[in-house]
TORKOL-4160 file (C-alpha; in steps of 0.2 Angstrom, whole numbers, padded with zeros to 4 digits, m for minus):
185
<pt num="1" X="0309" Y="m0093" Z="m0256"/>
<pt num="2" X="0307" Y="m0081" Z="m0240"/>
<pt num="3" X="0300" Y="m0087" Z="m0225"/>
<pt num="4" X="0288" Y="m0075" Z="m0227"/>
<pt num="5" X="0285" Y="m0077" Z="m0244"/>
<pt num="6" X="0281" Y="m0094" Z="m0240"/>
<pt num="7" X="0268" Y="m0089" Z="m0227"/>
<pt num="8" X="0262" Y="m0076" Z="m0238"/>
<pt num="9" X="0261" Y="m0091" Z="m0251"/>
<pt num="10" X="0253" Y="m0103" Z="m0239"/>
<pt num="11" X="0239" Y="m0091" Z="m0235"/>
<pt num="12" X="0232" Y="m0087" Z="m0252"/>
<pt num="13" X="0233" Y="m0106" Z="m0253"/>
<pt num="14" X="0219" Y="m0105" Z="m0239"/>
<pt num="15" X="0211" Y="m0090" Z="m0244"/>
<pt num="16" X="0207" Y="m0099" Z="m0261"/>
<pt num="17" X="0203" Y="m0117" Z="m0251"/>
<pt num="18" X="0189" Y="m0107" Z="m0241"/>
<pt num="19" X="0182" Y="m0097" Z="m0256"/>
<pt num="20" X="0181" Y="m0112" Z="m0265"/>
<pt num="21" X="0173" Y="m0125" Z="m0255"/>
<pt num="22" X="0171" Y="m0115" Z="m0237"/>
<pt num="23" X="0177" Y="m0114" Z="m0219"/>
<pt num="24" X="0172" Y="m0131" Z="m0217"/>
<pt num="25" X="0185" Y="m0139" Z="m0229"/>
<pt num="26" X="0201" Y="m0128" Z="m0220"/>
<pt num="27" X="0208" Y="m0142" Z="m0213"/>
<pt num="28" X="0228" Y="m0139" Z="m0211"/>
<pt num="29" X="0229" Y="m0156" Z="m0219"/>
<pt num="30" X="0217" Y="m0151" Z="m0234"/>
<pt num="31" X="0227" Y="m0133" Z="m0235"/>
<pt num="32" X="0245" Y="m0141" Z="m0238"/>
<pt num="33" X="0237" Y="m0154" Z="m0250"/>
<pt num="34" X="0229" Y="m0136" Z="m0260"/>
<pt num="35" X="0246" Y="m0126" Z="m0257"/>
<pt num="36" X="0255" Y="m0143" Z="m0263"/>
<pt num="37" X="0268" Y="m0143" Z="m0247"/>
<pt num="38" X="0268" Y="m0154" Z="m0233"/>
<pt num="39" X="0257" Y="m0152" Z="m0216"/>
<pt num="40" X="0274" Y="m0152" Z="m0208"/>
<pt num="41" X="0280" Y="m0137" Z="m0220"/>
<pt num="42" X="0262" Y="m0129" Z="m0215"/>
<pt num="43" X="0265" Y="m0130" Z="m0196"/>
<pt num="44" X="0282" Y="m0124" Z="m0196"/>
<pt num="45" X="0276" Y="m0107" Z="m0206"/>
<pt num="46" X="0259" Y="m0107" Z="m0194"/>
<pt num="47" X="0260" Y="m0112" Z="m0175"/>
<pt num="48" X="0243" Y="m0120" Z="m0177"/>
<pt num="49" X="0227" Y="m0118" Z="m0186"/>
<pt num="50" X="0223" Y="m0105" Z="m0174"/>
<pt num="51" X="0237" Y="m0095" Z="m0182"/>
<pt num="52" X="0233" Y="m0098" Z="m0201"/>
<pt num="53" X="0215" Y="m0094" Z="m0199"/>
<pt num="54" X="0222" Y="m0077" Z="m0190"/>
<pt num="55" X="0234" Y="m0074" Z="m0205"/>
<pt num="56" X="0218" Y="m0078" Z="m0216"/>
<pt num="57" X="0208" Y="m0064" Z="m0208"/>
<pt num="58" X="0223" Y="m0053" Z="m0209"/>
<pt num="59" X="0225" Y="m0056" Z="m0227"/>
<pt num="60" X="0205" Y="m0054" Z="m0230"/>
<pt num="61" X="0203" Y="m0038" Z="m0221"/>
<pt num="62" X="0220" Y="m0029" Z="m0229"/>
<pt num="63" X="0214" Y="m0036" Z="m0246"/>
<pt num="64" X="0196" Y="m0028" Z="m0243"/>
<pt num="65" X="0202" Y="m0011" Z="m0237"/>
<pt num="66" X="0213" Y="m0008" Z="m0250"/>
<pt num="67" X="0199" Y="m0010" Z="m0263"/>
<pt num="68" X="0188" Y="m0002" Z="m0255"/>
<pt num="69" X="0199" Y="0014" Z="m0254"/>
<pt num="70" X="0202" Y="0011" Z="m0271"/>
<pt num="71" X="0184" Y="0013" Z="m0276"/>
<pt num="72" X="0183" Y="0028" Z="m0264"/>
<pt num="73" X="0198" Y="0037" Z="m0274"/>
<pt num="74" X="0190" Y="0035" Z="m0291"/>
<pt num="75" X="0181" Y="0050" Z="m0298"/>
<pt num="76" X="0165" Y="0037" Z="m0301"/>
<pt num="77" X="0165" Y="0032" Z="m0284"/>
<pt num="78" X="0147" Y="0024" Z="m0285"/>
<pt num="79" X="0151" Y="0015" Z="m0302"/>
<pt num="80" X="0166" Y="0010" Z="m0293"/>
<pt num="81" X="0157" Y="0005" Z="m0278"/>
<pt num="82" X="0144" Y="m0006" Z="m0287"/>
<pt num="83" X="0158" Y="m0016" Z="m0298"/>
<pt num="84" X="0167" Y="m0018" Z="m0281"/>
<pt num="85" X="0151" Y="m0026" Z="m0274"/>
<pt num="86" X="0149" Y="m0039" Z="m0287"/>
<pt num="87" X="0167" Y="m0043" Z="m0288"/>
<pt num="88" X="0166" Y="m0045" Z="m0269"/>
<pt num="89" X="0151" Y="m0057" Z="m0272"/>
<pt num="90" X="0160" Y="m0068" Z="m0285"/>
<pt num="91" X="0176" Y="m0069" Z="m0279"/>
<pt num="92" X="0169" Y="m0075" Z="m0263"/>
<pt num="93" X="0184" Y="m0067" Z="m0250"/>
<pt num="94" X="0168" Y="m0057" Z="m0241"/>
<pt num="95" X="0160" Y="m0072" Z="m0238"/>
<pt num="96" X="0174" Y="m0080" Z="m0231"/>
<pt num="97" X="0180" Y="m0065" Z="m0220"/>
<pt num="98" X="0160" Y="m0065" Z="m0211"/>
<pt num="99" X="0162" Y="m0084" Z="m0211"/>
<pt num="100" X="0179" Y="m0083" Z="m0201"/>
<pt num="101" X="0174" Y="m0070" Z="m0190"/>
<pt num="102" X="0161" Y="m0081" Z="m0182"/>
<pt num="103" X="0174" Y="m0096" Z="m0180"/>
<pt num="104" X="0179" Y="m0100" Z="m0162"/>
<pt num="105" X="0197" Y="m0105" Z="m0166"/>
<pt num="106" X="0200" Y="m0086" Z="m0173"/>
<pt num="107" X="0208" Y="m0075" Z="m0163"/>
<pt num="108" X="0195" Y="m0058" Z="m0159"/>
<pt num="109" X="0211" Y="m0044" Z="m0161"/>
<pt num="110" X="0212" Y="m0050" Z="m0182"/>
<pt num="111" X="0194" Y="m0049" Z="m0182"/>
<pt num="112" X="0192" Y="m0034" Z="m0174"/>
<pt num="113" X="0207" Y="m0026" Z="m0186"/>
<pt num="114" X="0201" Y="m0030" Z="m0201"/>
<pt num="115" X="0183" Y="m0024" Z="m0197"/>
<pt num="116" X="0191" Y="m0008" Z="m0192"/>
<pt num="117" X="0204" Y="m0009" Z="m0209"/>
<pt num="118" X="0187" Y="m0011" Z="m0218"/>
<pt num="119" X="0177" Y="0001" Z="m0210"/>
<pt num="120" X="0189" Y="0015" Z="m0209"/>
<pt num="121" X="0190" Y="0012" Z="m0230"/>
<pt num="122" X="0171" Y="0010" Z="m0231"/>
<pt num="123" X="0168" Y="0026" Z="m0221"/>
<pt num="124" X="0181" Y="0037" Z="m0235"/>
<pt num="125" X="0171" Y="0028" Z="m0248"/>
<pt num="126" X="0154" Y="0034" Z="m0243"/>
<pt num="127" X="0160" Y="0054" Z="m0243"/>
<pt num="128" X="0168" Y="0051" Z="m0261"/>
<pt num="129" X="0151" Y="0044" Z="m0267"/>
<pt num="130" X="0142" Y="0058" Z="m0258"/>
<pt num="131" X="0156" Y="0072" Z="m0264"/>
<pt num="132" X="0152" Y="0063" Z="m0282"/>
<pt num="133" X="0134" Y="0070" Z="m0283"/>
<pt num="134" X="0138" Y="0088" Z="m0273"/>
<pt num="135" X="0133" Y="0081" Z="m0256"/>
<pt num="136" X="0140" Y="0081" Z="m0239"/>
<pt num="137" X="0134" Y="0068" Z="m0225"/>
<pt num="138" X="0120" Y="0073" Z="m0211"/>
<pt num="139" X="0126" Y="0058" Z="m0202"/>
<pt num="140" X="0139" Y="0053" Z="m0195"/>
<pt num="141" X="0150" Y="0045" Z="m0208"/>
<pt num="142" X="0155" Y="0032" Z="m0199"/>
<pt num="143" X="0139" Y="0025" Z="m0200"/>
<pt num="144" X="0136" Y="0027" Z="m0219"/>
<pt num="145" X="0151" Y="0016" Z="m0219"/>
<pt num="146" X="0144" Y="0004" Z="m0208"/>
<pt num="147" X="0131" Y="0003" Z="m0221"/>
<pt num="148" X="0142" Y="0000" Z="m0236"/>
<pt num="149" X="0150" Y="m0014" Z="m0227"/>
<pt num="150" X="0134" Y="m0022" Z="m0220"/>
<pt num="151" X="0128" Y="m0021" Z="m0236"/>
<pt num="152" X="0142" Y="m0030" Z="m0244"/>
<pt num="153" X="0143" Y="m0043" Z="m0230"/>
<pt num="154" X="0125" Y="m0045" Z="m0233"/>
<pt num="155" X="0126" Y="m0046" Z="m0250"/>
<pt num="156" X="0141" Y="m0057" Z="m0249"/>
<pt num="157" X="0133" Y="m0069" Z="m0239"/>
<pt num="158" X="0118" Y="m0073" Z="m0249"/>
<pt num="159" X="0126" Y="m0076" Z="m0262"/>
<pt num="160" X="0128" Y="m0095" Z="m0271"/>
<pt num="161" X="0148" Y="m0096" Z="m0269"/>
<pt num="162" X="0154" Y="m0090" Z="m0287"/>
<pt num="163" X="0138" Y="m0088" Z="m0292"/>
<pt num="164" X="0134" Y="m0072" Z="m0304"/>
<pt num="165" X="0120" Y="m0060" Z="m0293"/>
<pt num="166" X="0106" Y="m0058" Z="m0300"/>
<pt num="167" X="0094" Y="m0042" Z="m0305"/>
<pt num="168" X="0090" Y="m0041" Z="m0284"/>
<pt num="169" X="0105" Y="m0038" Z="m0283"/>
<pt num="170" X="0107" Y="m0022" Z="m0292"/>
<pt num="171" X="0091" Y="m0017" Z="m0283"/>
<pt num="172" X="0100" Y="m0018" Z="m0268"/>
<pt num="173" X="0112" Y="m0008" Z="m0274"/>
<pt num="174" X="0099" Y="0004" Z="m0279"/>
<pt num="175" X="0092" Y="0003" Z="m0263"/>
<pt num="176" X="0108" Y="0008" Z="m0255"/>
<pt num="177" X="0111" Y="0024" Z="m0267"/>
<pt num="178" X="0096" Y="0031" Z="m0263"/>
<pt num="179" X="0097" Y="0031" Z="m0244"/>
<pt num="180" X="0114" Y="0038" Z="m0248"/>
<pt num="181" X="0108" Y="0052" Z="m0253"/>
<pt num="182" X="0094" Y="0055" Z="m0243"/>
<pt num="183" X="0110" Y="0053" Z="m0228"/>
<pt num="184" X="0117" Y="0067" Z="m0238"/>
<pt num="185" X="0113" Y="0087" Z="m0239"/>
């Protein structure tokens, strides 16, 4: 396995641990245990906890942006958004990314890059949702993209880890769908 592949494997193990047990569980030893490696090997690939947390943020931001872009590329963008929101809450990655964004050990640059990538993808998704119903935005698309992300991150933060969202979850998505219609003409 190459150095990059090993670092990616360690990052995935850290993300799995973080989504399962929360940010508080992300000690270097716990991450090494999750990856079935020694702490020394973990530190060989990452200069310290900050570097690993930064890698987690980058991976989560990139994966989240890719999922948003994929939903925006589907002909049924609204249904794709609803499925994406449900999947994100169940997976716990959006909640983990938000929690990492509040950690002092995470550098501001990876957070800013993750937010920017997700926002750009959310703008594309918002435009696709409006186009699906034959509307063009009457407000800046960046505003609508930010609303999509705020809703996603809020739903992810409010749901218990790994819990299937309830009827209130669907009501939240319905409210956003109605708001999106108001933002188009």
